[in-house]
C-alpha positions in Angstrom: 82.1 75.1 121.6 83.3 75.8 125.1 81.4 78.5 127.1 79.8 80.1 124.0 76.3 81.5 124.5 74.6 79.1 122.1 74.3 75.4 121.1 76.6 74.8 118.1 75.1 71.4 117.3 71.7 73.0 117.1 73.1 75.8 115.0 74.7 73.3 112.6 71.4 71.4 112.3 69.5 74.6 111.3 72.2 75.7 108.9 72.2 72.3 107.1 68.4 72.6 106.6 68.5 76.2 105.2 71.6 75.7 103.1 72.3 72.2 101.7 75.8 73.2 100.3 76.9 74.5 103.7 75.2 71.4 105.2 77.4 69.1 103.2 80.5 71.0 104.4 79.3 70.9 108.1 78.8 67.1 107.8 82.4 66.5 106.8 84.3 68.8 109.1 84.4 69.3 112.9 84.9 72.7 114.5 87.7 73.0 117.1 86.2 74.1 120.5 86.6 77.8 121.0 88.4 78.9 124.1 86.5 82.1 125.2 88.7 85.1 125.5 88.1 86.7 128.9 90.7 89.5 128.7 89.1 92.3 126.7 92.4 94.2 126.4 94.3 91.2 125.0 91.4 90.3 122.7 91.2 93.8 121.2 95.0 93.9 120.8 94.9 90.6 119.0 92.3 91.9 116.6 94.3 95.0 115.9 97.5 92.9 115.3 95.4 90.7 112.9 94.3 93.5 110.6 95.5 93.0 107.0 98.1 90.3 107.8 98.1 86.6 107.5 97.0 84.5 110.5 100.6 83.1 110.8 102.1 86.6 110.9 99.5 87.9 113.3 100.1 84.9 115.7 103.8 85.5 115.6 103.5 89.2 116.3 100.9 88.8 119.0 103.1 86.1 120.8 106.1 88.5 120.8 103.8 91.3 122.2 102.5 88.9 124.9 106.1 87.9 125.8 107.3 91.5 126.1 104.3 92.9 128.0 102.3 90.0 129.6 99.4 91.9 128.0 99.5 94.5 130.8 98.4 97.9 129.5 101.0 99.7 131.6 103.8 97.6 130.1 102.5 98.2 126.6 102.7 102.0 127.2 106.3 101.6 128.3 107.5 99.9 125.1 110.2 101.8 123.3 110.6 102.1 119.5 113.3 99.3 119.4 111.0 96.9 121.2 108.1 97.8 118.9 110.3 97.0 115.9 111.5 93.7 117.4 107.9 92.7 118.1 107.1 93.4 114.4 104.4 96.0 114.9 104.0 98.7 112.3 104.1 102.3 113.6 100.4 102.7 113.0 99.4 99.5 114.8 101.7 100.4 117.7 100.0 103.8 118.0 96.6 102.1 118.0 97.6 99.5 120.7 99.2 102.3 122.8 96.0 104.3 122.6 93.9 101.3 123.6 96.4 100.6 126.5 95.9 104.1 127.7 92.1 103.6 128.0 92.7 100.4 130.0 95.5 101.9 132.1 93.2 104.7 133.2 90.3 102.4 133.9 90.7 98.6 133.7 87.0 98.1 133.7 86.3 100.6 130.9 84.7 98.0 128.6 83.3 95.5 131.1 79.7 96.5 130.3 80.0 95.4 126.6 78.8 91.9 127.5 75.4 93.3 128.4 75.0 95.3 125.2 73.4 94.4 121.8 75.7 93.6 118.9 75.0 97.0 117.3 75.9 98.9 120.5 79.1 96.9 121.0 80.2 97.8 117.4 79.1 101.4 117.8 81.2 101.8 121.0 84.3 99.9 119.8 84.7 101.7 116.5 85.1 105.0 118.5 88.5 103.6 119.6 91.4 104.6 117.3 92.4 101.7 115.1 89.3 99.6 115.7 86.9 99.3 112.7 83.8 97.3 112.2 85.7 94.1 111.3 87.7 94.2 114.6 84.5 94.8 116.5 82.8 91.9 114.7 85.7 89.6 115.7 85.4 90.7 119.3 81.6 89.9 119.2 82.4 86.4 117.8 85.5 85.3 119.7 85.2 87.2 123.0 81.5 87.7 123.6 80.5 84.5 121.9 77.6 86.1 120.0 75.8 83.6 117.7 74.8 85.7 114.8 77.7 87.7 113.4 78.9 87.9 109.8 81.8 90.0 108.6 81.4 90.7 104.9 84.8 92.5 104.7 86.7 89.5 105.9 88.9 88.2 103.1 88.9 84.6 104.3 85.1 84.5 104.3 84.9 86.1 100.9 87.4 83.5 99.5 85.6 80.6 101.2 82.2 81.7 99.8 83.6 82.2 96.3 85.1 78.7 96.4 82.4 76.7 98.2 79.6 78.1 96.0 81.6 78.1 92.8 81.1 81.8 92.1 83.0 83.3 89.2 83.3 86.7 90.8 82.8 87.7 94.4 79.6 89.6 95.0 79.8 93.2 96.4 79.6 93.6 100.2 75.8 94.4 100.2 75.1 91.2 98.2 77.3 89.1 100.5 75.4 90.4 103.5 72.2 89.4 101.8 73.7 86.0 100.9 74.4 85.4 104.6 71.0 86.3 105.8 69.7 82.8 105.3 72.2 81.6 108.0 70.6 83.9 110.7 70.4 83.5 113.6 73.6 81.4 113.4 75.9 83.4 111.1 78.8 82.9 113.5 78.7 79.1 113.2 78.4 79.5 109.4 81.5 81.8 109.4 83.5 79.4 111.6 82.8 76.6 109.2 83.8 78.7 106.2 87.1 79.7 107.8 87.8 76.1 108.7 87.0 75.0 105.1 89.3 77.6 103.7 92.2 76.8 106.0 91.8 73.1 105.1 91.7 73.9 101.4 94.8 76.0 101.7 96.6 73.3 103.7 95.8 70.9 100.9 97.5 73.2 98.3 100.7 73.8 100.3 
């Protein structure tokens, strides 16, 4: 996993020991290397776009946003209503992204210190931004800061993958999911990546 802050092969070895079901899955699938996201603004915008829509829809919308603005905060602030509609952003998401752009336009280095902070502090600071909740902050921890031990119990993909892989009749509530994932510490990010990969392969097999 390119430039991440931990050894994925070591993480996979530990996970296979503590969770044989996950271990079997790890043995038969290979994670794609992650390209670290170094642009904090683009990364947070991507997460906002990805809220409550499919991966395919989020990718298409983000690509159009990127083409229209080159992910420059000032350009985002200059988007008119017609452009927002063409990009495919809802009014609410557009207002969140504009609010975020205003933070970065005022001070491009506004969040550069996040890399030095604990996971808890990163989440605490990011959720103060309009439109950024805990899930978005957790995605930022995983995919931008490369933190090794993050689990997002509210993520629909992870919920579905756990239900399917462990043959659960019903999905446990959030607190129980968090407890379920504790055995994967300190490598919950790698476990999550494998679960997402498993789910996307399963869905691909259906379609």
